[in-house]
C-alpha positions as CSV (number, residue, x, y, z in Angstrom):
1,X,-62.7,28.5,127.8
2,X,-59.1,27.6,127.3
3,X,-56.7,30.4,126.7
4,X,-53.8,29.7,124.3
5,X,-50.4,30.6,125.6
6,X,-48.9,33.7,124.0
7,X,-46.2,33.0,121.4
8,X,-42.8,34.3,122.3
9,X,-42.0,37.4,120.3
10,X,-38.7,36.9,118.4
11,X,-36.0,39.3,119.4
12,X,-34.9,41.8,116.8
13,X,-31.6,41.4,115.1
14,X,-30.3,44.6,116.6
15,X,-30.9,43.4,120.2
16,X,-29.8,39.8,119.7
17,X,-27.0,39.6,117.1
18,X,-24.2,41.6,118.8
19,X,-23.9,40.3,122.3
20,X,-20.5,39.5,123.8
21,X,-18.6,42.1,121.8
22,X,-20.0,41.2,118.3
23,X,-21.2,44.7,117.6
24,X,-17.6,46.1,118.1
25,X,-16.3,43.5,115.6
26,X,-19.1,44.3,113.2
27,X,-18.4,48.0,113.3
28,X,-14.7,47.5,112.7
29,X,-15.4,45.2,109.8
30,X,-17.9,47.6,108.3
31,X,-15.3,50.4,108.6
32,X,-12.7,48.4,106.7
33,X,-15.2,47.7,103.9
34,X,-16.0,51.4,103.6
35,X,-12.4,52.3,103.5
36,X,-12.2,50.4,100.2
37,X,-14.4,53.1,98.7
38,X,-13.6,56.3,100.5
39,X,-11.2,58.1,102.8
40,X,-11.5,57.9,106.6
41,X,-12.7,61.5,106.8
42,X,-15.9,60.4,104.9
43,X,-16.8,57.6,107.3
44,X,-19.3,58.3,110.2
45,X,-20.5,56.2,113.1
46,X,-24.0,56.9,112.0
47,X,-23.4,55.1,108.7
48,X,-21.6,52.3,110.4
49,X,-24.6,51.8,112.8
50,X,-26.9,51.7,109.8
51,X,-24.8,49.0,108.1
52,X,-24.7,47.0,111.3
53,X,-28.4,47.3,111.8
54,X,-28.3,49.0,115.2
55,X,-29.4,52.3,116.6
56,X,-27.3,55.4,116.1
57,X,-26.4,55.4,119.8
58,X,-25.2,51.8,119.9
59,X,-21.6,52.4,118.5
60,X,-20.9,54.8,121.3
61,X,-21.1,51.9,123.8
62,X,-17.9,50.6,122.2
63,X,-16.1,53.7,120.8
64,X,-15.8,57.2,122.2
65,X,-16.0,58.7,118.7
66,X,-15.1,58.0,115.1
67,X,-11.4,58.6,115.8
68,X,-11.3,55.9,118.4
69,X,-12.9,53.4,116.0
70,X,-10.4,54.3,113.3
71,X,-7.5,54.0,115.8
72,X,-8.7,50.4,116.5
73,X,-8.7,49.6,112.8
74,X,-5.2,50.9,112.6
75,X,-4.3,48.8,115.7
76,X,-5.6,45.7,113.8
77,X,-3.2,46.6,111.0
78,X,-0.2,46.8,113.2
79,X,-1.1,43.6,114.9
80,X,-1.3,41.8,111.6
81,X,2.1,43.2,110.6
82,X,3.7,42.3,113.9
83,X,2.4,38.7,113.6
84,X,3.7,38.3,110.1
85,X,7.1,39.9,110.9
86,X,7.5,37.8,114.1
87,X,6.7,34.6,112.1
88,X,9.3,35.6,109.5
89,X,12.0,36.3,112.1
90,X,11.4,32.9,113.8
91,X,11.3,31.1,110.5
92,X,14.6,32.7,109.3
93,X,16.6,32.5,112.6
94,X,19.2,30.3,110.9
95,X,20.0,32.7,108.1
96,X,20.4,36.4,108.9
97,X,20.5,37.5,105.2
98,X,17.3,35.7,104.5
99,X,15.7,37.2,107.6
100,X,16.7,40.7,106.3
101,X,15.1,40.2,102.9
102,X,12.0,38.3,104.1
103,X,11.1,40.9,106.7
104,X,11.0,43.5,104.0
105,X,8.9,41.1,101.8
106,X,6.5,40.5,104.8
107,X,6.0,44.2,105.2
108,X,5.4,44.7,101.5
109,X,2.9,41.8,101.4
110,X,1.0,43.1,104.4
111,X,0.6,46.5,102.7
112,X,-0.5,44.8,99.5
113,X,-2.9,42.3,101.1
114,X,-4.4,44.8,103.6
115,X,-4.4,48.1,101.8
116,X,-7.2,49.7,103.9
117,X,-5.4,48.9,107.2
118,X,-2.1,49.9,105.8
119,X,-3.2,53.4,104.7
120,X,-4.9,54.0,108.0
121,X,-1.9,52.9,110.0
122,X,0.1,55.8,108.7
123,X,-2.7,58.3,108.2
124,X,-2.1,61.8,109.6
125,X,-5.5,61.7,111.3
126,X,-4.8,58.6,113.4
127,X,-1.6,58.7,115.4
128,X,-0.2,56.2,117.9
129,X,0.0,58.5,121.0
130,X,-1.4,58.8,124.5
131,X,-4.9,59.4,123.2
132,X,-4.8,55.8,121.7
133,X,-2.7,53.7,124.0
134,X,-3.6,50.4,122.4
135,X,-2.5,51.7,119.0
136,X,0.7,53.1,120.5
137,X,1.5,49.6,122.0
138,X,0.8,47.9,118.7
139,X,2.9,50.3,116.7
140,X,5.7,50.1,119.2
141,X,5.7,46.3,119.0
142,X,6.1,46.5,115.2
143,X,9.1,48.8,115.4
144,X,10.6,46.7,118.2
145,X,10.5,43.6,115.8
146,X,12.3,45.7,113.1
147,X,14.9,46.6,115.7
148,X,15.3,43.0,116.7
149,X,15.9,42.0,113.1
150,X,18.5,44.7,112.7
151,X,20.4,43.6,115.9
152,X,20.4,40.0,114.7
153,X,21.7,41.1,111.2
154,X,24.4,43.3,112.8
155,X,25.5,40.4,115.0
156,X,25.9,38.2,111.9
157,X,27.7,40.9,109.9
158,X,24.9,41.4,107.4
159,X,24.3,45.0,108.4
160,X,26.9,47.5,109.5
161,X,27.6,48.7,113.1
162,X,25.9,51.6,114.6
163,X,22.7,52.6,116.4
164,X,20.2,49.8,115.6
165,X,17.3,52.2,115.7
166,X,19.0,54.4,113.0
167,X,19.4,51.3,110.9
168,X,15.8,50.3,111.6
169,X,14.6,53.7,110.5
170,X,16.7,53.4,107.3
171,X,15.2,49.9,106.5
172,X,11.7,51.1,107.3
173,X,11.9,54.2,105.1
174,X,13.1,52.2,102.1
175,X,10.5,49.4,102.4
176,X,7.6,51.6,103.4
177,X,8.3,54.1,100.6
178,X,8.5,51.3,98.1
179,X,5.3,49.7,99.4
180,X,3.4,53.0,99.4
181,X,4.5,54.0,95.9
182,X,3.6,50.6,94.6
183,X,0.2,50.6,96.2
184,X,-0.5,54.0,94.6
185,X,0.5,52.7,91.2
186,X,3.4,55.1,91.0
187,X,6.2,52.5,90.2
188,X,4.9,51.2,86.8
189,X,6.6,54.2,85.2
190,X,10.0,52.7,86.1
191,X,9.1,49.1,85.2
192,X,7.9,47.7,88.5
193,X,5.1,45.2,87.9
194,X,3.1,42.7,89.9
195,X,5.4,40.0,88.7
196,X,8.7,41.7,89.6
197,X,7.8,44.0,92.5
198,X,9.4,41.8,95.2
199,X,12.6,41.4,93.2
200,X,12.7,45.2,92.8
201,X,12.2,45.7,96.5
202,X,15.0,43.2,97.3
203,X,17.3,45.0,94.8
204,X,16.8,48.2,96.7
205,X,17.2,46.5,100.1
206,X,20.5,45.0,98.9
207,X,22.1,48.5,98.9
208,X,21.8,48.6,102.7
209,X,24.0,45.6,103.2
210,X,27.7,45.7,104.3
211,X,29.9,46.5,101.3
212,X,26.9,47.5,99.1
213,X,28.8,49.9,96.9
214,X,28.2,48.2,93.6
215,X,26.2,49.9,90.8
216,X,22.6,49.1,90.5
217,X,23.0,48.5,86.7
218,X,22.5,44.8,87.4
219,X,20.2,43.3,90.1
220,X,21.1,40.0,91.8
221,X,17.4,39.2,91.8
222,X,16.6,39.6,88.1
223,X,15.0,43.0,88.2
224,X,15.8,45.4,85.4
225,X,14.7,49.0,85.8
226,X,12.9,50.6,82.8
227,X,12.3,47.3,81.2
228,X,8.6,47.7,80.1
229,X,7.2,49.7,77.3
230,X,5.5,52.2,79.6
231,X,8.7,52.8,81.6
232,X,10.8,53.2,78.5
233,X,8.6,56.0,77.4
234,X,8.9,57.6,80.8
235,X,12.7,57.2,80.7
236,X,12.8,58.8,77.2
237,X,11.0,61.9,78.6
238,X,13.5,62.1,81.6
239,X,16.5,61.9,79.3
240,X,15.1,64.7,77.1
241,X,15.5,67.1,80.1
242,X,18.9,68.8,80.4
243,X,21.0,67.9,83.5
244,X,21.2,71.2,85.4
245,X,24.2,70.1,87.6
246,X,26.5,69.5,84.6
247,X,27.3,73.2,84.7
248,X,28.1,73.3,88.4
């Protein structure tokens, strides 16, 4: 009697789909998707394993704990930002003023286009330090590119003299503050909209240039503060409050 050969048992998805580092990528992608809905403190490796279709122990082959996974998501964000800033610097090498503005716009667009990464990059719970050396390197590269832009602009008399790292901190604070406020929907009250946000940012950045002592009553980029119905109501409320320093 002829015995039929046994049919090969198909391998399960969990054992076959994530060879060669695929599970690591799948877990990072799942974390970014979850960050759209909740904060990092609400994410667990157990839930990410369930989404990826693997055992609860599987994520620990790639990440020591949840903090390490989140640090890698933040590293991705700094890598994206560095790539975009470097591309901008190289593209604008013939025009220092254009480089100055476009680096700020590149930062703003990265924050707008990758909000989950952006928030995690500057989260208090995930810091670029010796516990996360890859994150520290990625964050340092981003700041180094900002320093390089400042040095180039100083050399071409676009930015004033002085410690380039101090200048870099000033530039970073202005652009990051604007990007964060915009992402949180906190600038609509002063008339910043999706249509004029980049013009508003460039208007603020212009105050860092050499000789930038003119009033901000008029923007060179067509931005007018308090120029929407919502922002005018907000301004009316501000004007109704007495100025306490008038009596000083």
